[in-house]
N, C-alpha and C positions, 0 to 999 in steps of 0.2 A: 505493501500500501504506500502512497507517494505519502511524503510527509506535509500537512495542511501547512507548515509554517515557512514550507518552500515553496507551497503552489502560491500563498499568498505574497510573500514577497517576490518572487518572480515570475508572474504569470505569463509573461511574453515569453520566457525560456521552456515553460512547460509546453505550451501549446507548440512552440517549433518543434520539440520533442516527439512529442501524441503525434504531429501532423507528419511526421519522418516514416510514421508505425501506418502513414495510409487511413487515421481514425477521421472519420469524416465529421464527425462530432465535435473534435476536441477545443474548439473558444468553445460552444456551448454547452458543455459540458464542466469546464473550468471557470467560467462565468456563471453558470447556478450555483457552483461549487462555494464560490466565493459571496453571490449573495444568499446566499443559507447560513454561510458563515458568519457573514456581517449581521443578519438578521441575529443569530445567535448572540450574537456578543453582545448586542443593542441591549437582547432580551435579559443576557445575562446582565448586565448595567443597571436595568431597570431593577430587575430584582433584588438586588443590593439594595439600592435606597429604597424597597418597599419597605423591604426588612429591618433596612434598620431604624426607618420611621416606624414600624411596629414595636422594634423595640424600646424605642422610648415613649411613644404611646402607652407598652405594657408598664412600664415603669412610671409614668403620671397615674396609672388609675390607681395606684399604694401609695402615690403622695397624695394623690388630691381624698382619697379615702382617710387616708391619718390625718387631713386637714381639714374632716369633716363638709368639706366641700363635694356634695351630693350628686349636683347638676354635669359639675367639669368631671366627674369620677364616670357619670352615665354617658356624657361624651363620647370620654375616652375608648369605655367599652365600645358604643358603636361602631367607632373608629377602626377600633381593633378587628374586630368582626369585618370591616368593609377590607382593610387591610390583606385578613386571611384570605378574603376569597379573590382578591385579585393575586395575591401572591399563589394562590394553588391554579388560575388562570395561567397565569407566568410562568410557573413551573411544568404545564401541559403542556402549553408553548414552546417552549424551549426543548424539553423532549421530542417535539417534533421537529426543532431547527436541527438538532443534534443527530438526530436519523436521517433526515437529510443529508446532511454534510460525510455521515457515513456511506447512506446507500449511495451517493454519488462517487466520492472517494475509492468507494468496489469497484464503479464502473473504469476506472481510470486506469490500464497498463502500466507497468513500469517503462521509465525513459531510457530509450536505448542509450548505449554508451556512445562515445565522441567515435570511435572506431569501426562501431557498427557500419557497413556497406549501405550504401541506399539501394534500393528497392522495394518492389510490391510483393513480390512472389517468392515461391522455392525457386524456379526458373531464372535468378537475378542472385541467388548466396555466391558465393564466392569458394572457389576453392585455393586453397591455401598451401595445398602441401599433397602430394602423391607418394605409396610408397610400394613397391612388388610389381611382377609381371603380372600381367590378366592371363588368368591360364587358357592355354590351346587344347580344347576339348573338340572330341570329332562330332561332325551332323550329329549323330545318332549318341551323341551324349544324354542323357535323362535327367527331368527336371527332379528337385528332393519330394518332391507328391508319388514321384513314379519310385525312384528308388526306397523310400520308407515303405512304400506296399510292397516293393521286391522284394527289399532284405527282415519286411515282418519287423519291425522297430517303435514304429507309432502306430495307433489303432484309431482315425477319426470316426469310422461308422461305430465302435464304440462309445465314443465319445457322444455322439448324438445322440445313443439308445439310452446316455446315463444322463445326459446334461441337455446336452442339446450341439448346434454348433457351433466350434471354434474352442473347444473343450476335449481336446487331443486324449488316448490312454500312452502313455509312455510304456516299452515294454522289453526285457529282454536289453540286447545290445545298445538299444535306445535309453533305457531308463538308467544303465550302468554308464553310458555318455552323458547325460543329461547330468548325472550325480559327478560325474569327474569334473565338468566344466564347472561346476557349484562352488567346489571344492579346489579345482587348483585357484578360480579368480579369488576367490574369502585364504588361501596363501598369501597371493603376491598383495591383494592389499593391506595382508598385516605384516608383512616383507614391510612395505614401504610404510609404517607406522599408525595404520586405522587402528583402533579399539573395535571387535566385533560387538555386534549387539543383533538379538533376534528377536525384533520388535511384533506387537501386535497386531495381527490382519485385518482389523475391525478398529475405524476412528471415531469417537465424534464431533458435531461438527464446528465446536472450537478447532480441532486441529486442522480440518479441511481450507475452514478459513485464512488458518495460521499460513500454510504454507502457499496460498492461494488457488488452490484446487473447487475451492467456492467462493464465489457464487459463479465462477466463471466455466466451470466443466461438470453442472451439479448434471447435467443430461449423458455424461459418458460414467457416473460411477451408480456402481451397484448399491442399492440403499434398502437397507432393513429396517421398516417402520417401527414394526412391534419393538425396537430397540433405537430406539433414533441414532444407528451405526450405519457407516457406510464403507462397503468394504475397499481396500486402499487397490487406487490406480499405483502406487511405486512403495516402496519403503524410502523414498524421500519423504513422505507426509509424518510415518510414525516416527521415525529417526530424529527431523528437525526439528519435531513436538517435545524431543525430550527437552529442549532449551526454550521451551515457552514460558515464559513470564519469571529469567533465571537474570539475574545479574552479578558480571562477571569481573574477577579482574583481568589488566591487562595483561599478566603472565599466564593465566588459563589458554591463552591463545599458543597453537592452534589448536582447536578442537576439530577430531578426523578420529570419523565413523564411518562403518561399513557394515551392512545385514544385507542377508539372501533372503527374500521373501518372493512367494508365488503375490503377481500380480494381477489381477482384474479389472476391467476394460470392454462395459458395453458396445463399443466400437459403433454406437449407431451411426448409420447413413452410409456406411464402407460397402463396398461390391465391387465385382473386376476380375481382372486375371491378378492384377496388381497386389489382391487380398489372397490368393489360393495357397492353400497350403497351409506352410510354419510362418507365411509371410504376415498376419494378422487373428489374431485370437483374443477370445476372451478372458481367459486364461495364460499366462505365462510366467517363468518362471524371470527374476535378473538378480544382480547383484547389483547395490548403488554401495554409492561414497558417496562422503558427505560431510563439509566442513563449515566451522564456524573459526570466521576469520577475522583481524584488525581488518580495517579500513586501507590503511595506508599498505597491507600483503596482498592483500585478496584476488590484484590479478596475477599478482607473480606464482598464485596458489592454482590461479584457473591453467596456468600454461603447465603448473605443473600433476596436474590434473590431467590434463590432456595426453601430456607428455606417458604419464603409466598407463592411458588406454592403449595409447598405441604400442606401448609395449606390448601389450597383453594379445593385440591382432599380428604382433610381428613376432612373439615366440608360437601363435599357432596358425604361422607360415598362411595368412590370410594377404591378398592386395586387397588396401586401402586409399580413403584418400580422408583427408578433413576440409569439411565446409565450414565458411564464418559465415553466417546466416544474415542475410540482409535484415532489414530492419521491417519490411512488412512479413516477415515470415518467423521474429520471436515467439516465441512464448510469451503470454499474457505476465510472466512475472518475470521474467530476463532482462537483464540488461546488457547481457553479452551470452553469446550462445557459439561453441562448437559443435557442428555435427561428423559422425564418424562414420564413411561406410563402408561396407567390403562389397564385394566384384562376387557376383553369383554368377558362375561360368553358364551354365545351361542355361540362366533366364536370361541372359547379356544385359544383364542390371546391376545397379547399383541399392545396395542396400544399407537403411537408415540401422544399425545396431546400439550406438553411442548418441547421447546426445550431453556435454559438459555446460554448465551454465555458471556465471555469475550475476546471483540477483540481487547485489550491491546491499542497500537496507530496505527494502520492499520488504521481503518477509521478515524480518527483524523487528519493523514497525509495525507489522501486524501479532507476531509473537510476542513483542514488549522484552524484547531479549536485546539487552543493553550491558555496557560494560564502565567500569570506572575507569575513566580517563585522567591521569594523572595532571595533563596540564590544562583540565576542563572544569568549572565551576558543579557541572549535573553532569549524568552518565549517559551515557553517546552507546546511537545505536551501531550493532557491530554487522559483521557484513555475513552472507549464506552464499555455500555454493554447494552442487550434486553433480554428479554424474552416471550414466551408466558404463557400472565396468564389470560383465558388461548384462544385456539382454542375451537373452540364449536363443529366441526360435530361430531369428536367422541368422546369428552364427550356425546353429548345426544346419540351415539350408545349404549356404554357404561349404562347409566342412564338406558334407555327402556330395553336393556336385561337383565342387570344386577338383576333390579328390579320388572318386571313381574312377576303375581300374578301366583298360581298353574294351576287357575282355567282358566287363558286367558282372562280376564274380565275388568281386570284394571291392570296400570303401578302405583306402587308407587313415591312418588316423594320424595327428601332429605327435611328436616324439614327448613333447612338454606332457603326453596323457597318460603315456602307458603307463607310469605306474598307480594314476588313479584309474584307469577304466583292469588293468591288467591282461590286454590283449593291444595288438597293434594294428591291429586292422579288421573292421565289421565284416564276414564273410556269409555267401548269401547260402541261405538252406536249404539242403539238398531234400530233396522232395520224393517219397517213398511209394512204388508204386503199391 
């Protein structure tokens, strides 16, 4: 959430940043916010005056009664009753203006960092770096949705039977590969100084608002109305909310956490070839890294997190590229995002497998996450960052497609996974007559 004081003091800069995101209502929303804030402050001043007058009149009642001035005492009593009615009305008005301010702030996305490229959509994202040669597969190379059926390692039909589309069963070597990747990603993050946590998979609304999933992505989250809880779309939500309503010391930075969770997303409105197979699911596994950082060091941390994810992809032997997202393609809460994509050989296209983002103070303001700054009179908002390290479905898709043998009988696995899987390749099962 944008800081109200910053909007109040720099409205033109805020409007400029929101326009860079191609937010059509930028000026109208900022003006709406400033008007509600002005009304709120004026109402507060009037309330303070009324309460001061009420305090005076209340004291006068006692004085007049002590002096046997009954008429004056009765007038003071009537005045206090009128003041209380005005105060009650003013407090209701104040609550309405405060809600208008809060609701409008929730509609405003984060301001893009100065280094975020101009652009309106994903087609205008910039390729910042590319690594590895693209796999040269034969014309008859099979996409992963055929491979997983041929090798009998993931069962989509059983998932449809038990839950619905987008909830696959992993089995045999497929289940072992999932577990291997999760363990590998967690071990690598632990080596990099992240503390592993196992968070809850359901969160309350306060947590959703804290990291910005609510109200922006409410329609994409699964909701359990009987308990007023949401299934997490990413481990970012519960892990970052560990620090909600926390005041840190400067010596606490950096705080680094990593967690594996299943993730749940409705993916409403998704269809077509680009979502076939593992490309887009309603439930999928992901390892998430989160940092809470001092504002002076958050962009250095962002680069370190990006490098960490690049290292994972290189160890898996996957060709990848790093994108700088343009302003129009930034997530609602992000000030700067790198997307990392791997090349899927049989599909002949790039698949996003990670987003690494700096939210600056946007989430921290919602979370009320501050630290005691030595050179400041009041507590200061921290910076929050997170990244996928990594999301599994498209990693698995690329590994299967890029490493299939020419004869179609086996799929080689990267050497870094051998100790985790207990085998070096997935072999097609021989069918008995």
